[in-house]
C-alpha positions as MATLAB code, in Angstrom:
seq = 'MKYYIIAGEASGDLHASNLMKALKEVDTDANFRFWGGDLMENQGGKLVKHYKELAFMGFSEVIMNLRTIFRNIKFCKQDIESYNPDVIIFVDYPGFNMRIAEWAKKKGYRTSYYISPQIWAWKENRIKKIKRDVDEMYVILPFEKDFYTEKHNFPVHFVGHPLLDAIDNRPLVDIKLFKKNNGLDNRPIIALLPGSRKQEIEKMLNVMLSITSEFKDYQFVIAGAPSQDKEFYRGFIKKSNISIIKNKTYDVLSISHAALVTSGTATLETALFKVPEVVCYKGSYISYHIAKRIINLDYISLVNLIMDREVVTELIQNEFNTKNLKTELTKILNEENRKRIFEDYFELEQKLGGKGASKKTAELIYNNIK';
ca = [
      32.536   26.003  -87.725;
      35.962   24.922  -88.744;
      38.801   27.341  -89.177;
      41.933   26.841  -90.671;
      44.554   29.309  -89.338;
      48.257   30.219  -90.140;
      50.641   32.267  -87.948;
      54.328   32.168  -88.480;
      55.516   33.907  -85.745;
      55.702   34.896  -82.272;
      53.613   38.038  -82.510;
      50.969   36.212  -84.493;
      51.074   33.558  -82.267;
      49.916   35.883  -79.496;
      47.637   37.220  -81.720;
      45.698   34.414  -83.209;
      45.690   32.941  -79.544;
      43.629   36.011  -78.519;
      41.449   35.778  -81.942;
      40.731   32.121  -80.985;
      39.551   32.947  -77.545;
      37.152   35.402  -78.804;
      36.076   33.197  -81.527;
      34.675   30.212  -79.076;
      32.853   33.036  -77.235;
      30.720   33.861  -80.600;
      30.956   30.308  -82.057;
      30.530   27.458  -79.223;
      30.970   24.942  -82.113;
      34.259   26.457  -82.991;
      36.783   24.014  -84.132;
      40.222   25.017  -84.953;
      43.290   23.555  -87.014;
      46.380   26.009  -86.978;
      50.000   26.571  -87.461;
      51.354   28.585  -84.843;
      52.616   28.490  -81.459;
      52.345   27.221  -77.735;
      49.555   30.278  -76.978;
      47.461   29.083  -79.999;
      48.080   25.356  -78.399;
      46.340   26.651  -75.163;
      43.577   27.415  -76.859;
      42.750   24.001  -78.334;
      42.175   22.411  -81.792;
      45.189   20.809  -83.450;
      48.685   22.140  -84.225;
      49.976   21.499  -87.079;
      53.316   22.996  -87.047;
      54.934   25.342  -85.172;
      56.586   28.683  -86.298;
      59.783   27.696  -84.832;
      60.050   25.540  -87.767;
      58.960   28.563  -90.069;
      61.591   31.131  -88.877;
      63.748   32.719  -91.739;
      64.881   36.338  -91.538;
      65.692   38.435  -94.305;
      66.307   37.634  -98.089;
      69.322   35.647  -98.248;
      68.250   33.448  -95.302;
      65.054   32.793  -97.341;
      66.567   31.759 -100.519;
      68.886   29.579  -98.406;
      65.891   27.656  -97.566;
      63.445   27.909  -99.912;
      63.448   24.071 -100.467;
      62.048   23.683  -96.954;
      59.310   26.882  -97.764;
      58.310   25.290 -100.772;
      57.811   21.700  -99.176;
      55.496   23.587  -96.512;
      53.319   25.154  -98.968;
      52.645   22.019 -100.511;
      51.894   20.302  -97.263;
      50.242   23.032  -95.955;
      47.604   23.156  -99.245;
      47.012   19.268  -98.598;
      46.111   19.641  -95.119;
      43.465   22.003  -95.800;
      42.216   20.051  -98.257;
      41.980   17.070  -95.712;
      40.510   19.679  -92.976;
      38.342   21.110  -95.310;
      37.494   24.325  -93.040;
      34.536   26.915  -93.414;
      37.277   29.557  -93.358;
      40.961   30.012  -93.791;
      42.162   32.731  -91.427;
      45.729   34.005  -92.327;
      47.645   36.297  -89.439;
      50.265   38.254  -90.940;
      53.153   36.097  -92.238;
      52.762   37.255  -95.903;
      55.429   35.636  -97.827;
      53.647   32.354  -96.962;
      50.165   33.315  -96.408;
      49.901   35.234  -99.552;
      50.604   32.096 -101.643;
      48.512   29.451  -99.667;
      45.749   32.504 -100.268;
      45.784   32.891 -104.114;
      45.596   29.136 -103.650;
      42.489   28.880 -101.461;
      40.191   31.268 -103.353;
      40.660   29.285 -106.457;
      39.796   26.173 -104.859;
      36.705   28.077 -103.590;
      37.522   28.533  -99.954;
      36.273   31.705  -98.057;
      39.665   33.661  -96.992;
      40.137   36.710  -94.070;
      43.309   38.213  -93.680;
      44.069   39.418  -89.990;
      46.969   42.023  -89.503;
      47.823   42.962  -93.040;
      50.854   42.387  -94.779;
      52.934   45.691  -94.920;
      52.730   46.432  -98.597;
      52.269   50.145  -97.524;
      55.893   49.637  -96.715;
      57.027   47.575  -99.751;
      55.675   45.667 -102.436;
      52.192   47.852 -103.183;
      51.504   45.916 -106.003;
      50.515   43.030 -104.274;
      47.176   45.161 -103.775;
      46.127   43.589 -107.151;
      46.552   39.741 -105.414;
      45.033   40.807 -101.803;
      41.851   42.123 -103.636;
      41.758   39.016 -105.873;
      42.554   36.416 -103.190;
      41.350   38.014  -99.924;
      37.482   38.053  -98.985;
      37.631   40.205  -95.715;
      40.805   42.303  -94.802;
      40.989   43.570  -90.697;
      43.710   45.653  -90.532;
      45.373   46.701  -86.972;
      47.413   50.009  -87.729;
      45.008   53.288  -88.457;
      46.795   54.586  -91.382;
      45.959   51.118  -92.809;
      42.131   51.789  -93.401;
      43.165   54.901  -95.650;
      45.794   53.292  -97.614;
      43.471   50.349  -98.715;
      39.880   52.015  -98.996;
      40.903   55.440 -100.349;
      44.043   54.811 -102.085;
      43.204   51.585 -103.553;
      39.538   51.222 -103.203;
      39.713   48.350 -101.073;
      37.093   48.059  -98.248;
      38.672   46.959  -94.905;
      37.830   46.710  -91.400;
      39.881   48.730  -88.704;
      39.473   47.094  -85.798;
      42.348   48.480  -83.469;
      45.357   47.150  -82.212;
      45.330   43.579  -80.272;
      48.148   44.407  -78.187;
      46.083   46.278  -76.296;
      43.758   43.772  -75.387;
      46.758   41.583  -74.928;
      48.552   43.864  -72.242;
      45.315   45.190  -70.682;
      44.136   41.539  -70.194;
      47.446   40.378  -68.362;
      47.812   39.675  -64.579;
      49.523   42.571  -62.558;
      53.146   41.492  -61.692;
      54.169   41.590  -57.694;
      57.794   43.417  -58.360;
      59.563   42.263  -55.068;
      58.358   38.914  -55.794;
      59.215   38.800  -59.633;
      62.757   40.543  -58.692;
      63.396   37.687  -55.866;
      62.060   34.847  -57.987;
      64.401   36.130  -60.913;
      67.592   36.933  -59.021;
      67.545   40.338  -59.466;
      68.376   43.403  -57.119;
      66.970   46.648  -56.485;
      68.568   48.864  -59.226;
      66.395   50.089  -61.992;
      66.347   47.383  -64.814;
      66.883   47.968  -68.679;
      65.364   45.302  -70.600;
      67.462   44.069  -73.736;
      64.859   42.613  -76.406;
      67.450   41.363  -79.479;
      64.640   39.806  -81.254;
      63.488   36.280  -81.550;
      65.291   34.632  -84.309;
      68.807   33.132  -83.865;
      70.194   35.245  -86.680;
      69.037   38.834  -85.732;
      69.662   37.927  -81.816;
      73.518   37.264  -83.109;
      73.696   40.754  -85.139;
      72.084   42.196  -82.238;
      72.912   41.410  -78.479;
      76.899   41.550  -78.489;
      75.977   45.420  -79.341;
      73.755   46.279  -77.006;
      75.646   44.455  -74.169;
      78.944   46.564  -74.946;
      77.595   49.188  -73.093;
      76.424   47.490  -70.182;
      79.679   48.052  -67.781;
      78.839   52.062  -68.580;
      75.534   51.832  -66.651;
      76.698   50.508  -63.024;
      73.704   51.768  -61.183;
      71.390   49.883  -63.389;
      70.901   45.899  -63.977;
      70.586   44.803  -67.557;
      67.695   41.752  -68.331;
      67.702   39.874  -71.474;
      64.058   39.171  -72.447;
      64.607   35.526  -74.158;
      62.230   34.852  -76.773;
      60.029   31.460  -76.488;
      61.915   29.947  -79.353;
      65.349   30.438  -77.876;
      67.172   28.310  -75.175;
      68.772   30.029  -72.018;
      72.020   28.812  -73.012;
      72.168   30.132  -76.696;
      71.791   33.875  -74.588;
      74.510   32.533  -71.896;
      77.134   32.178  -74.952;
      77.204   36.082  -75.006;
      77.362   36.967  -71.671;
      80.197   38.188  -70.015;
      79.904   40.630  -67.429;
      77.835   40.187  -63.817;
      75.306   42.728  -63.919;
      73.162   40.727  -67.001;
      70.230   38.477  -66.026;
      68.266   36.064  -68.667;
      64.436   35.996  -67.849;
      62.914   33.678  -70.636;
      59.523   33.909  -72.092;
      58.218   36.720  -69.945;
      58.744   39.748  -72.101;
      55.634   41.422  -70.728;
      56.622   40.935  -67.420;
      60.001   42.232  -67.434;
      58.939   45.363  -69.437;
      56.120   46.230  -67.005;
      58.881   46.382  -64.458;
      61.332   48.395  -66.572;
      62.716   51.506  -66.459;
      64.282   51.900  -70.047;
      64.817   49.301  -72.943;
      67.036   48.469  -75.769;
      64.476   46.833  -78.422;
      65.316   45.031  -81.965;
      63.138   46.938  -84.560;
      59.454   44.993  -84.953;
      56.291   44.333  -83.077;
      58.288   44.425  -79.718;
      58.920   48.139  -80.375;
      55.040   48.663  -80.172;
      55.077   46.189  -77.024;
      57.084   48.580  -75.371;
      55.782   52.010  -75.834;
      52.331   50.638  -74.905;
      54.024   49.496  -71.625;
      55.334   53.173  -71.303;
      58.875   52.389  -71.356;
      61.545   54.902  -72.940;
      63.511   52.796  -75.545;
      66.352   52.873  -78.499;
      65.287   51.022  -81.497;
      68.118   48.787  -83.047;
      67.945   47.135  -85.921;
      71.234   45.443  -87.643;
      70.518   42.853  -90.756;
      73.417   41.077  -93.070;
      74.574   42.879  -95.560;
      73.045   41.808  -98.619;
      69.827   41.841  -97.180;
      70.164   45.224  -95.634;
      70.999   46.891  -99.165;
      68.056   44.841 -100.952;
      65.893   46.307  -98.471;
      67.241   49.852  -98.387;
      66.315   49.985 -102.114;
      62.974   48.651 -102.113;
      61.196   50.062  -99.072;
      59.866   53.033  -99.196;
      59.563   54.154  -95.314;
      60.612   57.212  -93.329;
      61.093   55.137  -89.985;
      61.013   51.552  -89.479;
      59.592   51.274  -85.907;
      56.026   51.269  -85.821;
      55.900   53.527  -83.087;
      57.433   56.463  -85.354;
      55.139   55.066  -88.428;
      52.065   55.425  -86.297;
      52.878   58.827  -84.950;
      54.155   59.772  -88.521;
      57.249   61.846  -86.703;
      60.051   60.442  -84.666;
      59.058   59.824  -80.792;
      61.923   57.107  -80.394;
      65.349   57.177  -81.562;
      66.137   54.717  -84.294;
      69.774   53.315  -84.820;
      70.106   51.270  -88.129;
      72.869   49.285  -89.327;
      76.057   51.170  -88.670;
      74.508   53.513  -86.526;
      73.923   50.744  -84.416;
      77.028   50.555  -82.537;
      78.312   50.963  -78.823;
      78.909   54.776  -79.047;
      75.890   55.603  -80.166;
      74.063   53.206  -78.286;
      75.492   54.757  -74.781;
      74.537   58.191  -75.772;
      70.978   57.542  -76.805;
      70.337   55.379  -73.824;
      71.967   58.170  -71.400;
      69.236   60.852  -73.374;
      66.182   58.132  -72.294;
      67.264   58.202  -68.700;
      66.933   61.806  -68.305;
      64.210   62.673  -66.815;
      63.256   65.693  -68.941;
      63.396   63.535  -71.879;
      61.233   61.017  -70.131;
      58.462   63.208  -69.899;
      58.389   63.970  -73.589;
      58.692   60.030  -74.477;
      55.607   59.531  -72.164;
      53.680   62.605  -73.378;
      54.067   60.962  -77.311;
      53.140   57.744  -75.677;
      49.818   58.456  -74.624;
      49.053   60.224  -78.079;
      50.367   56.936  -79.342;
      47.729   54.879  -77.576;
      44.808   57.272  -78.693;
      45.916   56.517  -82.167;
      45.316   52.751  -82.084;
      41.713   52.859  -81.401;
      41.000   51.490  -78.268;
      40.544   48.032  -76.713;
      38.090   44.948  -78.258;
      40.548   43.893  -81.466;
      40.115   40.254  -81.059;
      36.494   40.612  -79.993;
      35.735   42.787  -83.135;
      37.505   40.543  -85.563;
      36.144   37.035  -84.153;
      32.936   38.540  -84.729;
      33.052   39.874  -87.966;
      34.515   37.146  -89.073;
      31.813   34.313  -87.713;
      28.962   36.647  -88.745;
      30.674   36.617  -92.440;
      30.577   32.835  -92.610;
      27.695   32.071  -90.779;
];
């Protein structure tokens, strides 16, 4: 079978690569053409565009890059027609993917969506387009099945969260060797995850670094995103107890004592590694105030959304400052608080439905098109 896959972010690259690996196990003739990243490319097939070319964050940034976005949409349609796949698999990245899905459905292509657009957070009216343009939807959050099936009468497949597989399948880290190879000492590590895009890193990292001198018994490690160069991060560093380890976020989290994490998939990854965290977010003034008016959620982190209560502290916009960050980091270094967080993390993992998301999704997609 011929699969055309579109993933537009680092997290999509991870989950799509695991899906491709699973598809090759159920379909020995699988052939891939895709938009994504290095992890997908490692699974074989043809990388059409790297997600580094597609990363625009926030409302104002998208508006500024509309010409590029529309040019990519036009090219994507032409490339799909040239390839003529048996199925198009959309992985998250809804602003782009929903446009392609509408066109693809009209053209008669089979459409599958893996990792649903977060229409439960905003733009709920997109359900009409999803019903019209998506043949099969594979959701990874437990409350999404009820949202689609019960509230909107659109049957979907809950396959569990692929992060459980991604974390379970990774090799164990030799802590002593890892620290030695990366110039780390024996102090406990506090991981800094400032995001993957330049715009968000610039807004997040300075504040995260502003508290490091207050915690001299710890060493801070910036988990550098694969999409950014080390030199970019070095421009923010003015103190000695800070290291940069690029493209090894899971390794860093696996040996971390605590973490400061920009809102996004990384908040859930950190929780699944059982690392107490403070969730941080600060957007541009325009993007934040637009989002505040149209997004109807009690929380911004996946951890709290899945648990439907505050498990991890969220510092948003003006609350994300040096004083508050120092206070909240001190709290999660306290042993009593850490015990409560670990218990909540265990419950969170149970809610996510167990391992095997990639395999379940691959089998369902293949059987639907066979």
